[in-house]
Every structure is written in structure tokens, then in C-alpha cells.
C-alpha positions as a Markdown table, in Angstrom:
| # | Residue | x | y | z |
|---|---|---|---|---|
| 1 | Met | -69.2 | 22.8 | -19.1 |
| 2 | Asn | -66.0 | 23.4 | -20.3 |
| 3 | Asn | -64.1 | 25.7 | -17.4 |
| 4 | Tyr | -61.9 | 27.1 | -19.8 |
| 5 | Lys | -64.2 | 28.0 | -22.4 |
| 6 | Ile | -66.2 | 29.9 | -19.6 |
| 7 | Gly | -63.1 | 31.8 | -18.7 |
| 8 | Ser | -62.3 | 32.6 | -22.0 |
| 9 | Phe | -65.9 | 33.9 | -22.7 |
| 10 | Ile | -65.6 | 36.0 | -19.4 |
| 11 | Ala | -62.1 | 37.4 | -20.5 |
| 12 | Lys | -63.5 | 38.5 | -24.0 |
| 13 | Lys | -66.5 | 40.0 | -23.1 |
| 14 | Arg | -64.5 | 42.1 | -20.1 |
| 15 | Asn | -62.2 | 43.1 | -22.9 |
| 16 | Gln | -65.1 | 44.1 | -25.0 |
| 17 | Leu | -66.4 | 46.3 | -22.4 |
| 18 | Gly | -62.6 | 48.0 | -22.1 |
| 19 | Ile | -62.3 | 47.1 | -18.1 |
| 20 | Thr | -59.5 | 45.4 | -16.4 |
| 21 | Gln | -59.6 | 42.5 | -14.2 |
| 22 | Arg | -59.1 | 44.6 | -11.2 |
| 23 | Gln | -62.3 | 46.9 | -12.3 |
| 24 | Leu | -64.5 | 44.0 | -12.9 |
| 25 | Ala | -63.4 | 42.8 | -9.5 |
| 26 | Glu | -64.6 | 45.7 | -8.1 |
| 27 | Arg | -67.8 | 45.8 | -9.6 |
| 28 | Leu | -68.4 | 41.9 | -8.5 |
| 29 | Tyr | -66.7 | 42.5 | -5.0 |
| 30 | Val | -64.0 | 40.0 | -5.5 |
| 31 | Thr | -60.2 | 40.3 | -5.9 |
| 32 | Asp | -58.5 | 40.5 | -9.1 |
| 33 | Lys | -57.1 | 37.3 | -8.4 |
| 34 | Thr | -60.4 | 35.8 | -8.5 |
| 35 | Ile | -61.2 | 37.2 | -11.8 |
| 36 | Ser | -57.9 | 35.7 | -13.0 |
| 37 | Arg | -58.6 | 32.4 | -11.8 |
| 38 | Trp | -62.1 | 32.4 | -13.6 |
| 39 | Glu | -60.7 | 33.6 | -16.8 |
| 40 | Thr | -58.1 | 30.9 | -16.8 |
| 41 | Gly | -60.6 | 28.1 | -16.0 |
| 42 | Met | -59.3 | 27.2 | -12.6 |
| 43 | Tyr | -62.4 | 28.0 | -11.0 |
| 44 | Leu | -65.9 | 28.9 | -11.9 |
| 45 | Pro | -67.9 | 31.7 | -10.6 |
| 46 | Pro | -70.4 | 31.2 | -8.1 |
| 47 | Ala | -74.1 | 31.4 | -8.8 |
| 48 | Asp | -74.4 | 35.2 | -7.4 |
| 49 | Ala | -71.2 | 36.0 | -9.3 |
| 50 | Leu | -72.6 | 34.5 | -12.5 |
| 51 | Leu | -76.0 | 36.5 | -12.3 |
| 52 | Met | -74.0 | 39.8 | -11.8 |
| 53 | Ile | -71.9 | 38.8 | -14.9 |
| 54 | Ser | -74.7 | 38.0 | -16.6 |
| 55 | Glu | -76.5 | 41.7 | -15.9 |
| 56 | Leu | -73.0 | 43.3 | -16.4 |
| 57 | Phe | -72.2 | 41.8 | -20.1 |
| 58 | Asp | -75.8 | 41.5 | -20.9 |
| 59 | Val | -75.8 | 38.0 | -21.8 |
| 60 | Ser | -77.7 | 34.9 | -20.1 |
| 61 | Ile | -76.5 | 32.6 | -17.5 |
| 62 | Asn | -76.4 | 29.8 | -20.2 |
| 63 | Glu | -74.3 | 31.5 | -22.4 |
| 64 | Ile | -71.6 | 32.0 | -19.8 |
| 65 | Leu | -71.8 | 28.3 | -18.9 |
| 66 | Cys | -71.8 | 27.7 | -22.9 |
| 67 | Gly | -68.7 | 29.8 | -23.2 |
| 68 | Lys | -70.0 | 31.4 | -26.3 |
| 69 | Arg | -73.4 | 33.5 | -27.6 |
| 70 | Leu | -76.2 | 31.2 | -28.2 |
| 71 | Ser | -78.8 | 31.5 | -31.4 |
| 72 | Lys | -82.3 | 31.0 | -30.2 |
| 73 | Glu | -82.1 | 27.1 | -31.2 |
| 74 | Glu | -78.8 | 26.7 | -29.4 |
| 75 | Tyr | -80.1 | 28.4 | -26.2 |
| 76 | Lys | -83.4 | 26.1 | -26.2 |
| 77 | Glu | -80.8 | 23.3 | -26.3 |
| 78 | Ala | -78.7 | 24.4 | -23.5 |
| 79 | Ala | -81.6 | 25.2 | -21.1 |
């Protein structure tokens, strides 16, 4: 796992939704500072936040942890 890739993926998906760090933080019941720390790779989201992020962004937790969308073959390898 690469914290930077994970953070970049979260930031990319957030931007694709057109929401700010503060708006994402409100949806996940955390602070915008926490979102910033995740997006810069300083920290990883905890398991409960990963589940909420995956539902919000319509991606799998494996994709978040790999830092990219996965093809079916890549998904099998990541699992």
C-alpha cells in the first residue's frame, strides 16, 4: 500500500464529485483537516471511513487501497 497513491485517489474521486474537503468531511463525520491528512498520505482512513468512502465514490475498498480503479484481473490479484 502506498499512502500517497491512496490519498491522491481519494482527492481525485472527491474532485470528480465536485465537493470540497469540508463537504466530504461532513459526510464522513470527520474534520476537513482529517481529509487533508488522508489526501496528502499522512494517514490512512480507518476501516469504517473506507467503507463510507467506497459507497460514496462507488468504488471498492480494494480500489481505494490500490489507489486506482481496477480491471477484473487486477481486482482478483488485489483481493
